[in-house]
C-alpha positions as CSV (number, residue, x, y, z in Angstrom):
1,M,2.3,-7.8,-20.6
2,L,3.9,-6.8,-17.4
3,S,4.4,-9.2,-14.5
4,K,2.1,-8.9,-11.6
5,R,3.8,-7.9,-8.3
6,I,3.5,-9.4,-4.9
7,I,4.2,-6.8,-2.2
8,P,4.4,-7.6,1.5
9,C,3.3,-4.7,3.7
10,L,5.1,-3.9,6.9
11,D,2.9,-1.8,9.3
12,V,5.2,-0.4,12.0
13,R,4.2,1.2,15.3
14,D,6.8,2.4,17.9
15,G,9.5,0.6,15.9
16,K,7.7,-2.8,15.9
17,L,5.9,-4.7,13.2
18,T,2.2,-4.7,14.0
19,K,-1.1,-6.0,12.5
20,G,-4.7,-5.2,13.1
21,I,-8.1,-5.8,11.6
22,K,-10.0,-3.0,9.9
23,F,-7.4,-0.6,11.3
24,K,-8.2,-1.6,14.9
25,G,-6.9,-3.9,17.6
26,N,-3.3,-3.8,16.4
27,V,-0.9,-6.2,18.1
28,D,2.9,-6.3,17.8
29,I,4.2,-9.3,15.9
30,G,7.9,-8.8,15.4
31,D,10.9,-6.8,14.1
32,P,10.3,-5.0,10.8
33,V,14.0,-5.2,9.9
34,E,14.2,-8.9,10.3
35,M,10.9,-9.4,8.5
36,A,12.0,-7.2,5.6
37,E,15.1,-9.3,5.1
38,F,13.0,-12.5,5.3
39,Y,10.7,-11.2,2.5
40,Y,13.6,-10.2,0.4
41,K,15.0,-13.7,0.6
42,E,11.6,-15.1,0.0
43,G,11.4,-13.5,-3.5
44,A,9.0,-10.6,-2.9
45,D,8.9,-8.1,-5.7
46,E,8.8,-5.0,-3.4
47,L,8.1,-4.0,0.1
48,V,5.8,-1.3,1.5
49,F,6.6,0.1,4.9
50,Y,4.0,2.2,6.8
51,D,4.6,4.1,10.0
52,I,0.9,3.8,10.9
53,T,0.6,6.3,13.7
54,A,3.0,9.1,12.4
55,S,0.2,11.2,10.8
56,H,-2.2,10.8,13.6
57,E,0.4,11.7,16.2
58,A,1.7,14.6,14.0
59,R,5.3,13.4,14.3
60,D,8.2,12.6,11.8
61,I,8.5,9.1,10.4
62,M,11.1,6.9,12.0
63,L,14.0,7.3,9.6
64,E,16.4,5.1,11.6
65,V,14.1,2.1,11.0
66,V,13.9,3.0,7.3
67,R,17.7,3.1,7.1
68,R,18.1,-0.3,8.8
69,V,15.6,-1.9,6.5
70,A,17.3,-0.4,3.4
71,E,20.6,-1.8,4.5
72,R,19.3,-5.3,4.6
73,I,17.3,-5.6,1.3
74,F,18.0,-5.0,-2.3
75,M,14.6,-4.5,-4.0
76,P,12.2,-1.6,-4.4
77,F,10.9,-0.2,-1.1
78,S,8.1,2.2,-0.5
79,V,7.7,4.2,2.7
80,G,4.7,6.1,4.0
81,G,3.3,7.7,7.1
82,G,3.9,11.2,8.4
83,L,5.3,12.7,5.2
84,R,4.1,16.3,5.1
85,N,6.3,18.0,2.5
86,V,9.0,17.6,-0.1
87,E,11.7,17.8,2.6
88,D,10.2,14.8,4.4
89,M,10.1,12.9,1.1
90,R,13.7,13.7,0.4
91,A,14.8,12.5,3.8
92,V,13.0,9.1,3.3
93,L,14.6,8.7,-0.2
94,L,18.0,9.5,1.2
95,A,17.5,7.0,4.0
96,G,17.2,4.3,1.3
97,A,13.7,4.1,0.0
98,E,13.0,4.0,-3.7
99,K,9.4,5.4,-3.4
100,I,7.5,7.5,-1.0
101,S,3.8,7.1,-0.2
102,V,1.6,10.0,0.7
103,N,-1.9,9.6,2.1
104,S,-3.3,11.9,4.7
105,A,-1.0,14.7,3.8
106,A,-2.0,14.6,0.1
107,V,-5.7,14.8,1.0
108,K,-5.1,17.9,3.1
109,N,-2.6,19.4,0.6
110,P,-3.0,17.8,-2.9
111,E,-0.1,19.9,-4.2
112,I,2.3,17.7,-2.4
113,I,1.7,15.1,-5.1
114,S,2.8,17.4,-7.9
115,Q,5.6,18.8,-5.9
116,G,6.9,15.3,-5.2
117,A,6.6,14.3,-8.8
118,E,8.4,17.4,-10.0
119,A,11.2,16.9,-7.5
120,F,11.8,13.2,-7.7
121,G,9.8,11.9,-10.7
122,A,6.2,10.5,-10.8
123,Q,7.6,6.9,-10.5
124,C,8.7,7.8,-6.9
125,V,5.3,9.1,-5.8
126,V,2.7,6.6,-4.6
127,L,-0.8,7.7,-3.5
128,G,-2.0,5.7,-0.5
129,M,-5.8,5.6,-0.4
130,D,-7.7,4.4,2.7
131,V,-11.2,3.7,1.6
132,L,-14.5,2.9,3.4
133,K,-17.7,1.7,1.8
134,V,-20.6,4.1,2.5
135,P,-24.1,4.8,1.2
136,V,-24.2,6.3,-2.3
137,S,-24.9,10.0,-2.2
138,S,-24.5,13.1,-4.3
139,Q,-21.2,13.8,-2.4
140,I,-20.0,10.2,-2.6
141,P,-21.5,8.9,-5.9
142,S,-19.2,5.8,-6.1
143,G,-20.2,4.7,-2.6
144,Y,-16.6,4.7,-1.4
145,E,-15.2,7.5,0.8
146,I,-11.7,8.6,1.6
147,V,-10.7,8.3,5.3
148,I,-7.4,9.6,6.7
149,H,-5.3,9.5,9.9
150,G,-5.3,5.7,10.0
151,G,-9.1,5.4,9.5
152,R,-9.9,7.9,12.1
153,K,-11.2,10.9,10.1
154,H,-13.9,10.8,7.4
155,M,-13.3,13.3,4.6
156,G,-16.4,13.4,2.5
157,I,-14.3,12.8,-0.6
158,D,-15.3,10.3,-3.3
159,A,-12.6,7.7,-3.8
160,L,-13.0,7.5,-7.5
161,W,-12.7,11.3,-8.0
162,W,-9.7,11.4,-5.7
163,A,-7.9,8.6,-7.6
164,Q,-8.4,10.4,-10.9
165,E,-7.4,13.8,-9.4
166,A,-4.2,12.3,-7.9
167,Q,-3.3,10.9,-11.3
168,R,-3.8,14.3,-12.9
169,L,-1.5,15.8,-10.2
170,G,1.3,13.4,-11.0
171,A,1.0,10.3,-8.8
172,G,2.8,7.4,-10.4
173,E,0.9,4.7,-8.6
174,I,-2.0,4.1,-6.3
175,C,-2.0,1.8,-3.3
176,L,-5.7,1.1,-2.7
177,N,-6.6,-0.1,0.8
178,S,-10.1,-1.2,1.7
179,I,-10.7,-0.5,5.4
180,D,-13.6,-2.9,5.3
181,A,-11.4,-5.8,4.1
182,D,-8.2,-4.9,6.0
183,G,-6.9,-7.8,8.1
184,T,-10.0,-10.0,7.6
185,Q,-8.3,-12.5,5.3
186,E,-11.6,-12.9,3.5
187,G,-10.5,-11.5,0.2
188,Y,-9.9,-8.1,-1.4
189,E,-12.7,-5.6,-2.0
190,M,-13.2,-6.6,-5.6
191,T,-15.8,-3.9,-6.6
192,L,-13.6,-1.1,-5.3
193,T,-10.5,-2.5,-6.9
194,E,-12.0,-3.0,-10.3
195,L,-13.7,0.4,-10.2
196,I,-10.4,2.3,-9.5
197,S,-8.3,0.1,-11.8
198,S,-10.7,0.7,-14.7
199,H,-10.7,4.5,-14.4
200,V,-7.0,5.3,-14.0
201,S,-4.1,4.6,-16.3
202,I,-1.4,4.4,-13.6
203,P,-0.7,1.1,-11.7
204,V,-3.0,0.1,-8.9
205,I,-1.9,-2.0,-5.9
206,A,-4.8,-3.9,-4.3
207,S,-4.6,-3.9,-0.5
208,G,-6.7,-5.3,2.4
209,G,-8.2,-8.7,2.8
210,A,-5.7,-11.3,1.4
211,G,-6.1,-14.6,3.1
212,K,-5.2,-17.3,0.5
213,P,-3.6,-17.4,-2.9
214,E,-6.9,-17.6,-4.7
215,H,-7.7,-14.1,-3.4
216,L,-4.6,-12.7,-5.2
217,A,-5.4,-14.6,-8.4
218,E,-8.9,-13.0,-8.3
219,V,-7.9,-9.4,-7.7
220,L,-5.0,-9.5,-10.2
221,T,-7.3,-10.8,-13.0
222,Q,-10.9,-9.9,-12.4
223,G,-10.0,-6.9,-10.2
224,K,-7.6,-5.7,-12.8
225,A,-5.0,-4.7,-10.2
226,D,-1.3,-4.5,-11.2
227,A,0.0,-5.7,-7.8
228,A,-1.3,-7.2,-4.6
229,L,-0.3,-6.3,-1.1
230,I,-0.1,-9.1,1.5
231,A,0.4,-9.1,5.2
232,S,-1.4,-11.5,7.6
233,M,-1.4,-14.5,5.3
234,T,2.5,-14.5,5.2
235,H,3.3,-12.7,8.5
236,Y,1.8,-15.6,10.4
237,G,3.4,-18.3,8.2
238,H,0.2,-19.6,6.6
239,Y,1.7,-19.1,3.1
240,S,5.0,-18.3,1.5
241,V,5.7,-15.7,-1.2
242,A,7.1,-18.5,-3.4
243,G,4.0,-20.7,-2.8
244,I,1.7,-17.8,-3.7
245,K,3.7,-17.1,-6.9
246,D,3.6,-20.8,-7.9
247,H,-0.2,-20.7,-7.4
248,L,-0.5,-17.6,-9.6
249,A,1.7,-19.0,-12.3
250,D,-0.3,-22.2,-12.4
251,R,-3.4,-20.2,-13.1
252,G,-1.8,-18.2,-15.9
253,V,-0.9,-15.1,-14.0
254,R,2.5,-13.7,-15.0
255,V,4.8,-13.3,-12.1
256,R,8.5,-12.9,-11.5
257,K,10.2,-15.9,-10.1
258,Y,13.6,-16.0,-8.4
259,W,14.1,-19.7,-7.9
């Protein structure tokens, strides 16, 4: 059985670490480079770095920040936001990332997934999914819709169908973010996470809503997620990565420990 991964998420806007609730009301809370190094020393398994306004603003991702982060940490590191083609992916990987995350660009041009997998290997390609709960309909039979551009544009695409299609195209992993749960610290969207995790064979990272260690234990067991993204609960110092892992281990969840 593989160990479950704990992955801090660094949302970056204008070169600064930021955090919002349900993709709104973002406030700057620090330096992403310093925070990346902090989490590395804390024993995080990976990091996820999102340039949260690059796609909406139709600009390139901030490669200099990626380089500075990569110089300070020695663990897997995923980068997303504003990646539009294989050349953008290559630039991010050359800047020091181990993985690239595609979200809005993949919805608009699904072939970017297969192109990235062919060029760099499926293990490098993470599909980011921003998902909103909506009424069940013939168009959205799962009741979960794909939304892009940082939650600004509804696509009329069913989340379950898109997850399975992305796997078929060559995505090596899915980062599943619930907009409804994002930043609330009230727990992950369990129904959504279990739905996607049960219908794809690639790893699923649960994202959105972590507020206490119990939430991670729940989503990594009942929700069947392979990894859990954290942000607010550790950004603000309420919990430590080490403390979260101790809690999980005490409850029989297999995690990697570095202390």
